[in-house]
C-alpha positions in Angstrom: 15.9 0.4 -22.5 15.3 3.3 -20.1 19.0 4.3 -20.2 19.0 3.9 -24.0 16.0 6.2 -24.3 17.4 8.8 -22.0 20.8 8.9 -23.7 19.2 8.9 -27.2 16.8 11.7 -26.5 18.7 13.9 -24.1 22.4 13.0 -24.9 24.7 14.0 -22.1 21.8 15.2 -19.9 20.3 11.8 -20.5 23.5 10.2 -19.2 23.2 12.3 -16.0 19.5 11.4 -15.6 20.4 7.7 -16.1 22.9 7.9 -13.3 20.4 9.5 -11.1 17.9 6.8 -11.9 20.4 4.1 -11.1 21.2 5.7 -7.8 17.5 6.0 -7.0 17.1 2.3 -7.9 19.9 1.2 -5.6 18.3 3.0 -2.6 14.6 2.9 -3.5 14.1 -0.6 -4.6 14.5 -2.2 -1.2 17.4 -4.3 -2.4 19.9 -3.2 0.2 17.7 -1.9 3.0 14.1 -2.5 3.9 11.8 0.0 2.2 10.7 1.3 5.6 14.2 2.6 6.3 14.3 4.6 3.0 13.4 8.3 2.9 9.8 9.1 2.1 10.4 10.5 -1.3 12.1 7.3 -2.5 9.3 5.2 -0.8 6.8 6.8 -3.2 9.1 6.0 -6.1 9.5 2.4 -5.0 6.7 0.8 -7.0 7.8 2.6 -10.2 11.4 1.5 -10.2 12.3 -1.4 -12.5 14.8 -2.8 -10.1 12.0 -3.2 -7.5 10.3 -5.7 -9.8 13.5 -7.6 -10.5 14.2 -7.9 -6.8 10.6 -9.0 -6.0 10.7 -11.7 -8.6 14.1 -12.9 -7.5 13.0 -13.0 -3.8 9.8 -14.9 -4.7 11.7 -17.6 -6.5 14.5 -17.9 -3.9 12.5 -17.8 -0.7 9.3 -19.6 -1.7 9.7 -20.9 -5.2 6.7 -18.9 -6.3 7.1 -18.7 -10.0 3.8 -17.0 -10.5 5.1 -13.9 -8.8 8.3 -14.1 -10.7 6.5 -14.3 -14.1 4.2 -11.4 -13.0 7.3 -9.2 -12.2 9.0 -10.4 -15.4 6.0 -9.3 -17.4 6.1 -5.8 -15.8 9.8 -5.6 -16.7 9.1 -6.7 -20.2 6.3 -4.2 -20.6 8.6 -1.4 -19.3 11.3 -2.5 -21.8 8.8 -2.5 -24.6 7.5 0.9 -23.8 10.9 2.5 -23.7 12.0 0.6 -26.9 8.9 1.9 -28.6 9.6 5.4 -27.4 13.1 5.3 -28.7 11.8 4.0 -32.1 9.3 6.8 -32.3 12.0 9.3 -31.5 14.1 8.0 -34.4 11.2 7.9 -36.8 10.3 11.5 -36.0 13.9 12.6 -36.3 14.2 10.7 -39.7 11.1 12.3 -41.0 12.2 15.8 -40.0 15.7 15.4 -41.4 14.6 13.9 -44.8 11.5 16.0 -45.2 13.7 19.1 -45.2 16.1 17.4 -47.6 13.3 16.4 -50.0 11.7 19.9 -49.9 15.1 21.5 -50.7 15.7 19.0 -53.5 12.3 19.7 -54.9 12.9 23.4 -55.0 16.1 23.2 -57.0 
């Protein structure tokens, strides 16, 4: 949903931002290396990256069978998806209003 939002709103620049986000997630979500070995800037991004929550949930289920942690992380991911889906919807609604408000004003004038 984040990638969809970025590409929808920013077009090619959004694609570039999405690739940067994906790279930041690979490094900053502690999936490959422990978070202590990651540069400080990415350590501060760590809690905000969606992949962090996916990895936390997966690790909780695999290592200890703690489904409560998995459901908590899944809820965070679902909330993130919902926020960006709603943001995309708002973008399209505003775009639709602008486009057809101009059309109806032009039609009313003729």
